[in-house]
N, CA and C atoms of all chains as a GROMACS GRO file, in nm:
protein
  609
    1MET      N    1   0.078  -0.116  -0.012
    1MET     CA    2  -0.009   0.014  -0.008
    1MET      C    3   0.092   0.124  -0.008
    2LYS      N    4   0.052   0.218  -0.082
    2LYS     CA    5   0.131   0.338  -0.098
    2LYS      C    6   0.114   0.424   0.040
    3ASN      N    7   0.221   0.486   0.083
    3ASN     CA    8   0.219   0.568   0.193
    3ASN      C    9   0.152   0.712   0.160
    4PRO      N   10   0.032   0.751   0.232
    4PRO     CA   11  -0.044   0.866   0.207
    4PRO      C   12   0.043   0.983   0.216
    5LEU      N   13   0.162   0.977   0.296
    5LEU     CA   14   0.254   1.097   0.326
    5LEU      C   15   0.335   1.125   0.189
    6ASP      N   16   0.326   1.026   0.102
    6ASP     CA   17   0.398   1.049  -0.032
    6ASP      C   18   0.324   1.150  -0.112
    7SER      N   19   0.210   1.166  -0.091
    7SER     CA   20   0.122   1.275  -0.160
    7SER      C   21   0.110   1.401  -0.082
    8LEU      N   22   0.149   1.512  -0.126
    8LEU     CA   23   0.142   1.637  -0.041
    8LEU      C   24  -0.011   1.681  -0.024
    9GLY      N   25  -0.095   1.658  -0.123
    9GLY     CA   26  -0.234   1.670  -0.101
    9GLY      C   27  -0.288   1.599   0.002
   10GLN      N   28  -0.258   1.464   0.002
   10GLN     CA   29  -0.308   1.377   0.114
   10GLN      C   30  -0.261   1.409   0.246
   11THR      N   31  -0.139   1.460   0.253
   11THR     CA   32  -0.069   1.497   0.368
   11THR      C   33  -0.149   1.611   0.441
   12VAL      N   34  -0.181   1.714   0.356
   12VAL     CA   35  -0.254   1.841   0.407
   12VAL      C   36  -0.395   1.805   0.443
   13LEU      N   37  -0.459   1.709   0.361
   13LEU     CA   38  -0.598   1.663   0.382
   13LEU      C   39  -0.600   1.605   0.529
   14ILE      N   40  -0.496   1.502   0.549
   14ILE     CA   41  -0.500   1.447   0.693
   14ILE      C   42  -0.480   1.538   0.795
   15GLY      N   43  -0.394   1.646   0.773
   15GLY     CA   44  -0.383   1.747   0.860
   15GLY      C   45  -0.513   1.831   0.898
   16PHE      N   46  -0.596   1.852   0.798
   16PHE     CA   47  -0.732   1.915   0.816
   16PHE      C   48  -0.810   1.819   0.918
   17ILE      N   49  -0.820   1.682   0.876
   17ILE     CA   50  -0.898   1.600   0.963
   17ILE      C   51  -0.841   1.594   1.102
   18LEU      N   52  -0.714   1.602   1.122
   18LEU     CA   53  -0.660   1.599   1.245
   18LEU      C   54  -0.689   1.729   1.334
   19ALA      N   55  -0.703   1.841   1.259
   19ALA     CA   56  -0.752   1.960   1.322
   19ALA      C   57  -0.881   1.948   1.376
   20ALA      N   58  -0.969   1.890   1.289
   20ALA     CA   59  -1.118   1.868   1.332
   20ALA      C   60  -1.106   1.778   1.461
   21VAL      N   61  -1.023   1.681   1.460
   21VAL     CA   62  -1.012   1.579   1.583
   21VAL      C   63  -0.971   1.654   1.704
   22ALA      N   64  -0.858   1.739   1.671
   22ALA     CA   65  -0.819   1.830   1.793
   22ALA      C   66  -0.923   1.903   1.844
   23HIS      N   67  -0.995   1.964   1.755
   23HIS     CA   68  -1.113   2.049   1.819
   23HIS      C   69  -1.214   1.966   1.911
   24LEU      N   70  -1.236   1.855   1.859
   24LEU     CA   71  -1.336   1.768   1.942
   24LEU      C   72  -1.271   1.728   2.070
   25LEU      N   73  -1.143   1.685   2.063
   25LEU     CA   74  -1.059   1.649   2.181
   25LEU      C   75  -1.049   1.760   2.288
   26ILE      N   76  -1.029   1.883   2.237
   26ILE     CA   77  -1.021   1.995   2.330
   26ILE      C   78  -1.140   2.013   2.399
   27SER      N   79  -1.255   2.014   2.325
   27SER     CA   80  -1.396   2.044   2.368
   27SER      C   81  -1.438   1.926   2.480
   28ALA      N   82  -1.396   1.806   2.451
   28ALA     CA   83  -1.423   1.693   2.532
   28ALA      C   84  -1.337   1.700   2.666
   29LEU      N   85  -1.205   1.734   2.655
   29LEU     CA   86  -1.111   1.721   2.776
   29LEU      C   87  -1.140   1.841   2.866
   30SER      N   88  -1.188   1.949   2.810
   30SER     CA   89  -1.205   2.075   2.888
   30SER      C   90  -1.344   2.084   2.941
   31ALA      N   91  -1.432   1.998   2.902
   31ALA     CA   92  -1.582   2.009   2.961
   31ALA      C   93  -1.596   1.984   3.091
   32MET      N   94   0.685   5.342   3.210
   32MET     CA   95   0.784   5.259   3.136
   32MET      C   96   0.700   5.140   3.076
   33PHE      N   97   0.744   5.110   2.962
   33PHE     CA   98   0.662   4.986   2.885
   33PHE      C   99   0.723   4.857   2.926
   34VAL      N  100   0.847   4.863   2.996
   34VAL     CA  101   0.911   4.733   3.015
   34VAL      C  102   0.860   4.681   3.152
   35THR      N  103   0.744   4.630   3.152
   35THR     CA  104   0.673   4.560   3.269
   35THR      C  105   0.668   4.405   3.227
   36HIS      N  106   0.618   4.336   3.334
   36HIS     CA  107   0.608   4.187   3.323
   36HIS      C  108   0.522   4.151   3.196
   37MET      N  109   0.419   4.231   3.183
   37MET     CA  110   0.331   4.224   3.069
   37MET      C  111   0.401   4.238   2.933
   38TRP      N  112   0.493   4.354   2.933
   38TRP     CA  113   0.563   4.361   2.813
   38TRP      C  114   0.661   4.262   2.782
   39TRP      N  115   0.722   4.202   2.886
   39TRP     CA  116   0.819   4.095   2.852
   39TRP      C  117   0.747   3.964   2.805
   40GLU      N  118   0.627   3.951   2.868
   40GLU     CA  119   0.548   3.823   2.813
   40GLU      C  120   0.518   3.844   2.662
   41PHE      N  121   0.471   3.980   2.640
   41PHE     CA  122   0.431   4.008   2.495
   41PHE      C  123   0.554   3.995   2.418
   42ALA      N  124   0.678   4.038   2.455
   42ALA     CA  125   0.799   4.027   2.383
   42ALA      C  126   0.836   3.881   2.347
   43PHE      N  127   0.809   3.798   2.444
   43PHE     CA  128   0.845   3.663   2.419
   43PHE      C  129   0.747   3.601   2.312
   44ARG      N  130   0.610   3.651   2.323
   44ARG     CA  131   0.524   3.602   2.233
   44ARG      C  132   0.554   3.635   2.089
   45TRP      N  133   0.604   3.764   2.078
   45TRP     CA  134   0.648   3.822   1.948
   45TRP      C  135   0.772   3.727   1.898
   46LEU      N  136   0.874   3.710   1.985
   46LEU     CA  137   0.980   3.619   1.937
   46LEU      C  138   0.942   3.489   1.906
   47HIS      N  139   0.837   3.437   1.969
   47HIS     CA  140   0.788   3.296   1.953
   47HIS      C  141   0.732   3.301   1.814
   48ILE      N  142   0.646   3.396   1.790
   48ILE     CA  143   0.575   3.390   1.655
   48ILE      C  144   0.682   3.413   1.539
   49MET      N  145   0.774   3.491   1.558
   49MET     CA  146   0.868   3.518   1.462
   49MET      C  147   0.966   3.386   1.425
   50SER      N  148   1.001   3.321   1.550
   50SER     CA  149   1.072   3.195   1.531
   50SER      C  150   0.978   3.095   1.452
   51GLY      N  151   0.851   3.081   1.496
   51GLY     CA  152   0.773   2.984   1.440
   51GLY      C  153   0.744   3.007   1.288
   52VAL      N  154   0.738   3.129   1.247
   52VAL     CA  155   0.724   3.175   1.118
   52VAL      C  156   0.847   3.126   1.031
   53MET      N  157   0.972   3.150   1.097
   53MET     CA  158   1.097   3.095   1.031
   53MET      C  159   1.086   2.937   1.010
   54TRP      N  160   1.050   2.880   1.122
   54TRP     CA  161   1.062   2.735   1.126
   54TRP      C  162   0.949   2.674   1.010
   55ILE      N  163   0.828   2.702   1.041
   55ILE     CA  164   0.727   2.645   0.964
   55ILE      C  165   0.725   2.704   0.825
   56GLY      N  166   0.774   2.825   0.810
   56GLY     CA  167   0.791   2.876   0.665
   56GLY      C  168   0.889   2.798   0.591
   57LEU      N  169   1.001   2.766   0.663
   57LEU     CA  170   1.100   2.681   0.572
   57LEU      C  171   1.049   2.534   0.555
   58LEU      N  172   0.974   2.478   0.658
   58LEU     CA  173   0.916   2.345   0.662
   58LEU      C  174   0.830   2.341   0.536
   59TRP      N  175   0.746   2.444   0.511
   59TRP     CA  176   0.654   2.443   0.403
   59TRP      C  177   0.721   2.475   0.267
   60TYR      N  178   0.833   2.554   0.289
   60TYR     CA  179   0.920   2.562   0.152
   60TYR      C  180   0.975   2.436   0.110
   61PHE      N  181   1.038   2.349   0.206
   61PHE     CA  182   1.081   2.230   0.174
   61PHE      C  183   0.980   2.127   0.116
   62ASN      N  184   0.853   2.132   0.168
   62ASN     CA  185   0.756   2.016   0.140
   62ASN      C  186   0.672   2.084   0.007
   63PHE      N  187   0.646   2.204   0.009
   63PHE     CA  188   0.551   2.271  -0.104
   63PHE      C  189   0.649   2.303  -0.244
   64VAL      N  190   0.764   2.354  -0.215
   64VAL     CA  191   0.832   2.405  -0.305
   64VAL      C  192   0.980   2.316  -0.359
   65GLN      N  193   1.058   2.306  -0.262
   65GLN     CA  194   1.182   2.242  -0.303
   65GLN      C  195   1.182   2.090  -0.349
   66THR      N  196   1.121   2.007  -0.245
   66THR     CA  197   1.110   1.858  -0.286
   66THR      C  198   1.040   1.834  -0.422
   67PRO      N  199   0.915   1.895  -0.436
   67PRO     CA  200   0.846   1.875  -0.557
   67PRO      C  201   0.918   1.929  -0.688
   68SER      N  202   0.999   2.028  -0.663
   68SER     CA  203   1.068   2.080  -0.784
   68SER      C  204   1.199   2.005  -0.811
   69MET      N  205   1.258   1.929  -0.737
   69MET     CA  206   1.378   1.864  -0.765
   69MET      C  207   1.380   1.768  -0.882
   70PRO      N  208   1.266   1.699  -0.909
   70PRO     CA  209   1.266   1.601  -1.035
   70PRO      C  210   1.275   1.689  -1.166
   71LYS      N  211   1.231   1.819  -1.145
   71LYS     CA  212   1.219   1.914  -1.266
   71LYS      C  213   1.353   1.972  -1.307
   72ILE      N  214   1.451   1.958  -1.212
   72ILE     CA  215   1.572   2.045  -1.223
   72ILE      C  216   1.674   1.956  -1.285
   73PRO      N  217   1.745   2.003  -1.404
   73PRO     CA  218   1.849   1.902  -1.459
   73PRO      C  219   1.957   1.866  -1.349
   74ASP      N  220   2.019   1.751  -1.381
   74ASP     CA  221   2.093   1.693  -1.290
   74ASP      C  222   2.219   1.778  -1.265
   75GLU      N  223   2.271   1.862  -1.365
   75GLU     CA  224   2.395   1.931  -1.352
   75GLU      C  225   2.360   2.060  -1.260
   76GLN      N  226   2.241   2.105  -1.243
   76GLN     CA  227   2.189   2.212  -1.164
   76GLN      C  228   2.165   2.170  -1.025
   77LYS      N  229   2.136   2.041  -1.010
   77LYS     CA  230   2.088   1.988  -0.885
   77LYS      C  231   2.177   2.041  -0.763
   78PRO      N  232   2.314   2.035  -0.778
   78PRO     CA  233   2.409   2.084  -0.654
   78PRO      C  234   2.379   2.230  -0.621
   79ALA      N  235   2.318   2.319  -0.701
   79ALA     CA  236   2.287   2.435  -0.637
   79ALA      C  237   2.181   2.434  -0.528
   80ILE      N  238   2.095   2.338  -0.545
   80ILE     CA  239   1.995   2.310  -0.420
   80ILE      C  240   2.070   2.228  -0.320
   81SER      N  241   2.125   2.113  -0.353
   81SER     CA  242   2.177   2.022  -0.253
   81SER      C  243   2.303   2.080  -0.180
   82LYS      N  244   2.395   2.157  -0.252
   82LYS     CA  245   2.516   2.203  -0.185
   82LYS      C  246   2.510   2.348  -0.126
   83VAL      N  247   2.414   2.427  -0.180
   83VAL     CA  248   2.417   2.574  -0.135
   83VAL      C  249   2.268   2.604  -0.065
   84ILE      N  250   2.166   2.581  -0.131
   84ILE     CA  251   2.023   2.632  -0.073
   84ILE      C  252   1.985   2.544   0.040
   85ALA      N  253   1.990   2.418   0.012
   85ALA     CA  254   1.934   2.324   0.122
   85ALA      C  255   2.014   2.333   0.254
   86PRO      N  256   2.133   2.334   0.259
   86PRO     CA  257   2.212   2.338   0.390
   86PRO      C  258   2.177   2.476   0.438
   87ALA      N  259   2.173   2.582   0.377
   87ALA     CA  260   2.152   2.712   0.446
   87ALA      C  261   1.992   2.708   0.493
   88ALA      N  262   1.902   2.655   0.422
   88ALA     CA  263   1.772   2.655   0.465
   88ALA      C  264   1.749   2.554   0.584
   89LEU      N  265   1.831   2.443   0.597
   89LEU     CA  266   1.833   2.349   0.706
   89LEU      C  267   1.891   2.429   0.821
   90PHE      N  268   1.978   2.515   0.816
   90PHE     CA  269   2.033   2.576   0.931
   90PHE      C  270   1.933   2.655   0.999
   91TRP      N  271   1.870   2.751   0.927
   91TRP     CA  272   1.761   2.830   0.980
   91TRP      C  273   1.640   2.758   1.020
   92PHE      N  274   1.601   2.651   0.950
   92PHE     CA  275   1.505   2.558   0.992
   92PHE      C  276   1.519   2.496   1.132
   93ARG      N  277   1.646   2.445   1.160
   93ARG     CA  278   1.652   2.367   1.274
   93ARG      C  279   1.663   2.455   1.391
   94TRP      N  280   1.738   2.573   1.384
   94TRP     CA  281   1.752   2.682   1.480
   94TRP      C  282   1.630   2.758   1.504
   95GLY      N  283   1.539   2.771   1.398
   95GLY     CA  284   1.409   2.825   1.419
   95GLY      C  285   1.323   2.730   1.498
   96ALA      N  286   1.350   2.604   1.478
   96ALA     CA  287   1.262   2.519   1.558
   96ALA      C  288   1.310   2.529   1.714
   97MET      N  289   1.439   2.529   1.721
   97MET     CA  290   1.489   2.552   1.865
   97MET      C  291   1.452   2.675   1.924
   98SER      N  292   1.454   2.781   1.856
   98SER     CA  293   1.422   2.904   1.921
   98SER      C  294   1.256   2.903   1.948
   99THR      N  295   1.180   2.851   1.866
   99THR     CA  296   1.032   2.834   1.890
   99THR      C  297   0.998   2.776   2.009
  100ILE      N  298   1.064   2.652   2.034
  100ILE     CA  299   1.033   2.583   2.153
  100ILE      C  300   1.075   2.652   2.282
  101ILE      N  301   1.188   2.709   2.280
  101ILE     CA  302   1.251   2.787   2.398
  101ILE      C  303   1.162   2.895   2.425
  102THR      N  304   1.144   2.986   2.327
  102THR     CA  305   1.058   3.107   2.353
  102THR      C  306   0.912   3.068   2.401
  103GLY      N  307   0.868   2.955   2.347
  103GLY     CA  308   0.724   2.914   2.374
  103GLY      C  309   0.722   2.864   2.513
  104LEU      N  310   0.816   2.790   2.574
  104LEU     CA  311   0.824   2.731   2.697
  104LEU      C  312   0.832   2.850   2.797
  105ILE      N  313   0.916   2.956   2.765
  105ILE     CA  314   0.928   3.078   2.847
  105ILE      C  315   0.805   3.147   2.854
  106LEU      N  316   0.729   3.172   2.741
  106LEU     CA  317   0.609   3.245   2.733
  106LEU      C  318   0.505   3.169   2.812
  107ALA      N  319   0.493   3.032   2.803
  107ALA     CA  320   0.394   2.964   2.883
  107ALA      C  321   0.421   2.976   3.026
  108ALA      N  322   0.540   2.970   3.075
  108ALA     CA  323   0.578   2.978   3.215
  108ALA      C  324   0.548   3.124   3.262
  109MET      N  325   0.570   3.221   3.190
  109MET     CA  326   0.561   3.357   3.225
  109MET      C  327   0.388   3.394   3.228
  110SER      N  328   0.329   3.321   3.154
  110SER     CA  329   0.181   3.342   3.132
  110SER      C  330   0.117   3.271   3.252
  111GLY      N  331   0.180   3.162   3.311
  111GLY     CA  332   0.133   3.096   3.433
  111GLY      C  333   0.040   2.962   3.378
  112TYR      N  334   0.054   2.936   3.258
  112TYR     CA  335  -0.023   2.798   3.217
  112TYR      C  336   0.069   2.693   3.173
  113LEU      N  337   0.194   2.685   3.208
  113LEU     CA  338   0.268   2.586   3.154
  113LEU      C  339   0.233   2.441   3.212
  114LEU      N  340   0.217   2.426   3.337
  114LEU     CA  341   0.195   2.301   3.399
  114LEU      C  342   0.048   2.243   3.361
  115SER      N  343  -0.052   2.345   3.366
  115SER     CA  344  -0.171   2.315   3.317
  115SER      C  345  -0.169   2.265   3.182
  116ALA      N  346  -0.090   2.332   3.085
  116ALA     CA  347  -0.094   2.294   2.938
  116ALA      C  348  -0.027   2.169   2.933
  117ILE      N  349   0.071   2.139   2.997
  117ILE     CA  350   0.135   2.006   2.986
  117ILE      C  351   0.051   1.895   3.005
  118LYS      N  352  -0.030   1.916   3.116
  118LYS     CA  353  -0.143   1.804   3.146
  118LYS      C  354  -0.259   1.824   3.067
  119LEU      N  355  -0.242   1.898   2.970
  119LEU     CA  356  -0.372   1.930   2.859
  119LEU      C  357  -0.493   1.982   2.936
  120GLY      N  358  -0.464   2.058   3.032
  120GLY     CA  359  -0.562   2.118   3.114
  120GLY      C  360  -0.657   2.030   3.178
  121ILE      N  361  -0.635   1.894   3.182
  121ILE     CA  362  -0.738   1.797   3.228
  121ILE      C  363  -0.753   1.833   3.379
  122GLY      N  364  -0.888   1.847   3.419
  122GLY     CA  365  -0.928   1.866   3.560
  122GLY      C  366  -0.937   2.012   3.581
  123ASP      N  367  -0.893   2.106   3.476
  123ASP     CA  368  -0.888   2.243   3.516
  123ASP      C  369  -1.010   2.315   3.453
  124HIS      N  370  -1.076   2.232   3.346
  124HIS     CA  371  -1.184   2.289   3.281
  124HIS      C  372  -1.159   2.422   3.214
  125VAL      N  373  -1.035   2.443   3.162
  125VAL     CA  374  -1.007   2.573   3.082
  125VAL      C  375  -0.962   2.531   2.947
  126GLY      N  376  -1.050   2.545   2.858
  126GLY     CA  377  -1.030   2.506   2.716
  126GLY      C  378  -0.913   2.567   2.666
  127LYS      N  379  -0.889   2.689   2.697
  127LYS     CA  380  -0.762   2.753   2.643
  127LYS      C  381  -0.644   2.669   2.672
  128ASN      N  382  -0.623   2.629   2.803
  128ASN     CA  383  -0.507   2.554   2.847
  128ASN      C  384  -0.497   2.417   2.780
  129THR      N  385  -0.617   2.379   2.754
  129THR     CA  386  -0.616   2.234   2.682
  129THR      C  387  -0.574   2.246   2.538
  130ALA      N  388  -0.628   2.357   2.480
  130ALA     CA  389  -0.591   2.372   2.327
  130ALA      C  390  -0.431   2.418   2.324
  131ILE      N  391  -0.388   2.511   2.412
  131ILE     CA  392  -0.254   2.550   2.393
  131ILE      C  393  -0.156   2.431   2.428
  132GLY      N  394  -0.202   2.353   2.529
  132GLY     CA  395  -0.132   2.223   2.566
  132GLY      C  396  -0.125   2.127   2.466
  133LEU      N  397  -0.237   2.105   2.391
  133LEU     CA  398  -0.234   2.005   2.287
  133LEU      C  399  -0.133   2.055   2.161
  134GLY      N  400  -0.138   2.198   2.135
  134GLY     CA  401  -0.055   2.257   2.039
  134GLY      C  402   0.085   2.245   2.084
  135MET      N  403   0.114   2.246   2.217
  135MET     CA  404   0.249   2.236   2.268
  135MET      C  405   0.308   2.103   2.238
  136TRP      N  406   0.232   1.998   2.257
  136TRP     CA  407   0.267   1.865   2.246
  136TRP      C  408   0.294   1.835   2.112
  137LEU      N  409   0.207   1.885   2.015
  137LEU     CA  410   0.231   1.854   1.872
  137LEU      C  411   0.354   1.924   1.829
  138GLY      N  412   0.373   2.053   1.891
  138GLY     CA  413   0.501   2.116   1.839
  138GLY      C  414   0.616   2.054   1.900
  139THR      N  415   0.606   1.997   2.010
  139THR     CA  416   0.733   1.925   2.087
  139THR      C  417   0.757   1.803   1.995
  140ILE      N  418   0.664   1.729   1.947
  140ILE     CA  419   0.690   1.615   1.860
  140ILE      C  420   0.754   1.668   1.727
  141MET      N  421   0.709   1.760   1.668
  141MET     CA  422   0.767   1.826   1.540
  141MET      C  423   0.918   1.869   1.569
  142TRP      N  424   0.940   1.926   1.706
  142TRP     CA  425   1.092   1.968   1.727
  142TRP      C  426   1.178   1.862   1.745
  143PHE      N  427   1.113   1.737   1.805
  143PHE     CA  428   1.213   1.626   1.816
  143PHE      C  429   1.223   1.567   1.685
  144ASN      N  430   1.128   1.560   1.599
  144ASN     CA  431   1.143   1.526   1.456
  144ASN      C  432   1.260   1.603   1.392
  145VAL      N  433   1.259   1.727   1.398
  145VAL     CA  434   1.380   1.821   1.331
  145VAL      C  435   1.502   1.772   1.389
  146TRP      N  436   1.515   1.768   1.519
  146TRP     CA  437   1.648   1.764   1.569
  146TRP      C  438   1.700   1.619   1.567
  147PHE      N  439   1.614   1.532   1.597
  147PHE     CA  440   1.663   1.377   1.614
  147PHE      C  441   1.634   1.276   1.511
  148ILE      N  442   1.562   1.323   1.402
  148ILE     CA  443   1.526   1.242   1.280
  148ILE      C  444   1.566   1.312   1.152
  149ILE      N  445   1.514   1.444   1.133
  149ILE     CA  446   1.542   1.491   1.002
  149ILE      C  447   1.685   1.539   0.997
  150TRP      N  448   1.734   1.616   1.084
  150TRP     CA  449   1.873   1.665   1.082
  150TRP      C  450   1.981   1.556   1.080
  151PRO      N  451   1.976   1.451   1.172
  151PRO     CA  452   2.083   1.357   1.162
  151PRO      C  453   2.073   1.279   1.017
  152ASN      N  454   1.954   1.252   0.973
  152ASN     CA  455   1.955   1.177   0.840
  152ASN      C  456   1.999   1.279   0.737
  153GLN      N  457   1.957   1.408   0.732
  153GLN     CA  458   2.003   1.496   0.612
  153GLN      C  459   2.156   1.512   0.628
  154LYS      N  460   2.214   1.502   0.744
  154LYS     CA  461   2.372   1.506   0.734
  154LYS      C  462   2.423   1.402   0.660
  155LYS      N  463   2.368   1.276   0.660
  155LYS     CA  464   2.420   1.181   0.570
  155LYS      C  465   2.379   1.202   0.418
  156VAL      N  466   2.262   1.265   0.395
  156VAL     CA  467   2.220   1.285   0.263
  156VAL      C  468   2.300   1.389   0.195
  157LEU      N  469   2.343   1.502   0.270
  157LEU     CA  470   2.421   1.617   0.228
  157LEU      C  471   2.562   1.585   0.231
  158GLY      N  472   2.613   1.470   0.289
  158GLY     CA  473   2.748   1.447   0.284
  158GLY      C  474   2.834   1.507   0.404
  159ILE      N  475   2.764   1.567   0.496
  159ILE     CA  476   2.824   1.622   0.615
  159ILE      C  477   2.886   1.509   0.708
  160VAL      N  478   2.821   1.392   0.709
  160VAL     CA  479   2.881   1.275   0.771
  160VAL      C  480   2.879   1.171   0.662
  161ASN      N  481   2.982   1.071   0.674
  161ASN     CA  482   3.001   0.981   0.588
  161ASN      C  483   2.887   0.871   0.589
  162ALA      N  484   2.848   0.837   0.462
  162ALA     CA  485   2.732   0.727   0.440
  162ALA      C  486   2.761   0.666   0.299
  163THR      N  487   2.727   0.521   0.304
  163THR     CA  488   2.738   0.461   0.170
  163THR      C  489   2.613   0.507   0.081
  164PRO      N  490   2.616   0.485  -0.049
  164PRO     CA  491   2.492   0.526  -0.125
  164PRO      C  492   2.355   0.465  -0.072
  165ASP      N  493   2.366   0.333  -0.027
  165ASP     CA  494   2.238   0.281   0.026
  165ASP      C  495   2.203   0.356   0.165
  166GLU      N  496   2.296   0.378   0.244
  166GLU     CA  497   2.261   0.456   0.369
  166GLU      C  498   2.205   0.587   0.330
  167LYS      N  499   2.270   0.657   0.227
  167LYS     CA  500   2.208   0.793   0.186
  167LYS      C  501   2.059   0.780   0.143
  168LYS      N  502   2.041   0.672   0.043
  168LYS     CA  503   1.908   0.656   0.004
  168LYS      C  504   1.797   0.643   0.113
  169LYS      N  505   1.835   0.539   0.203
  169LYS     CA  506   1.748   0.530   0.337
  169LYS      C  507   1.726   0.649   0.410
  170ALA      N  508   1.848   0.720   0.438
  170ALA     CA  509   1.838   0.840   0.512
  170ALA      C  510   1.744   0.945   0.443
  171ALA      N  511   1.750   0.956   0.308
  171ALA     CA  512   1.672   1.049   0.244
  171ALA      C  513   1.522   1.029   0.256
  172ARG      N  514   1.493   0.892   0.253
  172ARG     CA  515   1.347   0.841   0.276
  172ARG      C  516   1.306   0.876   0.421
  173THR      N  517   1.394   0.849   0.508
  173THR     CA  518   1.342   0.871   0.662
  173THR      C  519   1.335   1.026   0.682
  174ALA      N  520   1.431   1.098   0.639
  174ALA     CA  521   1.401   1.242   0.653
  174ALA      C  522   1.288   1.296   0.586
  175GLY      N  523   1.267   1.252   0.453
  175GLY     CA  524   1.152   1.299   0.383
  175GLY      C  525   1.013   1.258   0.437
  176LEU      N  526   1.009   1.153   0.500
  176LEU     CA  527   0.880   1.093   0.571
  176LEU      C  528   0.861   1.180   0.708
  177ALA      N  529   0.972   1.202   0.781
  177ALA     CA  530   0.952   1.301   0.903
  177ALA      C  531   0.922   1.422   0.873
  178SER      N  532   0.979   1.476   0.752
  178SER     CA  533   0.937   1.618   0.723
  178SER      C  534   0.787   1.627   0.672
  179ARG      N  535   0.738   1.524   0.599
  179ARG     CA  536   0.605   1.526   0.566
  179ARG      C  537   0.507   1.502   0.687
  180THR      N  538   0.562   1.423   0.780
  180THR     CA  539   0.482   1.407   0.914
  180THR      C  540   0.470   1.541   0.984
  181ASN      N  541   0.575   1.621   0.985
  181ASN     CA  542   0.566   1.759   1.045
  181ASN      C  543   0.487   1.853   0.966
  182THR      N  544   0.467   1.827   0.838
  182THR     CA  545   0.394   1.923   0.756
  182THR      C  546   0.248   1.882   0.784
  183MET      N  547   0.216   1.764   0.800
  183MET     CA  548   0.065   1.710   0.846
  183MET      C  549   0.038   1.764   0.974
  184LEU      N  550   0.132   1.749   1.083
  184LEU     CA  551   0.102   1.789   1.220
  184LEU      C  552   0.103   1.945   1.232
  185SER      N  553   0.164   2.016   1.128
  185SER     CA  554   0.164   2.164   1.146
  185SER      C  555   0.024   2.222   1.148
  186VAL      N  556  -0.066   2.134   1.063
  186VAL     CA  557  -0.218   2.205   1.052
  186VAL      C  558  -0.287   2.190   1.167
  187PRO      N  559  -0.299   2.076   1.254
  187PRO     CA  560  -0.365   2.088   1.381
  187PRO      C  561  -0.278   2.165   1.497
  188MET      N  562  -0.146   2.163   1.481
  188MET     CA  563  -0.067   2.240   1.572
  188MET      C  564  -0.106   2.381   1.580
  189LEU      N  565  -0.125   2.440   1.443
  189LEU     CA  566  -0.140   2.575   1.438
  189LEU      C  567  -0.297   2.605   1.476
  190TYR      N  568  -0.378   2.511   1.444
  190TYR     CA  569  -0.518   2.516   1.485
  190TYR      C  570  -0.512   2.527   1.640
  191CYS      N  571  -0.458   2.448   1.714
  191CYS     CA  572  -0.447   2.450   1.859
  191CYS      C  573  -0.399   2.584   1.901
  192MET      N  574  -0.284   2.622   1.856
  192MET     CA  575  -0.200   2.749   1.912
  192MET      C  576  -0.299   2.867   1.884
  193ALA      N  577  -0.367   2.881   1.765
  193ALA     CA  578  -0.443   3.000   1.737
  193ALA      C  579  -0.576   2.991   1.803
  194SER      N  580  -0.636   2.886   1.812
  194SER     CA  581  -0.766   2.868   1.870
  194SER      C  582  -0.775   2.890   2.033
  195ALA      N  583  -0.661   2.862   2.082
  195ALA     CA  584  -0.655   2.884   2.243
  195ALA      C  585  -0.691   3.025   2.267
  196SER      N  586  -0.623   3.116   2.219
  196SER     CA  587  -0.669   3.255   2.247
  196SER      C  588  -0.776   3.314   2.178
  197HIS      N  589  -0.788   3.264   2.051
  197HIS     CA  590  -0.885   3.345   1.956
  197HIS      C  591  -1.023   3.264   1.946
  198TYR      N  592  -1.030   3.152   2.009
  198TYR     CA  593  -1.165   3.080   2.000
  198TYR      C  594  -1.192   3.024   2.152
  199PHE      N  595  -1.114   2.936   2.190
  199PHE     CA  596  -1.150   2.859   2.329
  199PHE      C  597  -1.160   2.961   2.438
  200ALA      N  598  -1.062   3.051   2.444
  200ALA     CA  599  -1.062   3.141   2.552
  200ALA      C  600  -1.180   3.227   2.547
  201LEU      N  601  -1.248   3.250   2.431
  201LEU     CA  602  -1.362   3.333   2.410
  201LEU      C  603  -1.489   3.260   2.441
  202THR      N  604  -1.492   3.113   2.421
  202THR     CA  605  -1.622   3.046   2.412
  202THR      C  606  -1.630   2.979   2.561
  203GLY      N  607  -1.524   2.988   2.641
  203GLY     CA  608  -1.517   2.915   2.780
  203GLY      C  609  -1.480   2.788   2.762
   0.00000   0.00000   0.00000
């Protein structure tokens, strides 16, 4: 399987998904 | 006098942001400009990048990373949220500290990648330390993946850093 980090576009897309995950995590941890 | 504790705190925030721009700016230069452009450069011109531009960019890149983490830790300590941020604000119910803490952990992972994975492997690639052609190829792959990992982490890291003061601090 190809490493998604070999694609710059997929790298940035995963970064945006992780930002959404981070938002949910911050909301949950600080509730 | 403007030289108060509040001014020093602001001065470290200013230095932290400038260092971060140096670091992440060069990280994005490597990933968005230099690496994708290398296959398009004729072989005889490649040394201009590998012998001149890349070593200079890597110097400011790794010391930008060092300056960012040092000024960031000083800033967090001066602002009084260092320990709360390290434990992700858990139990404190302060979203700002959770956000800045998560950003700090992501930034720390990225700083570690720069100094202990990217730089040691780039030294082999650039011929600063001796390596066989096979070792160089492996080192280039490792450094490249660590650099891509940092590009990926820079997106949520900046989300956490910016949202701490400009979103979570305002929404409680």
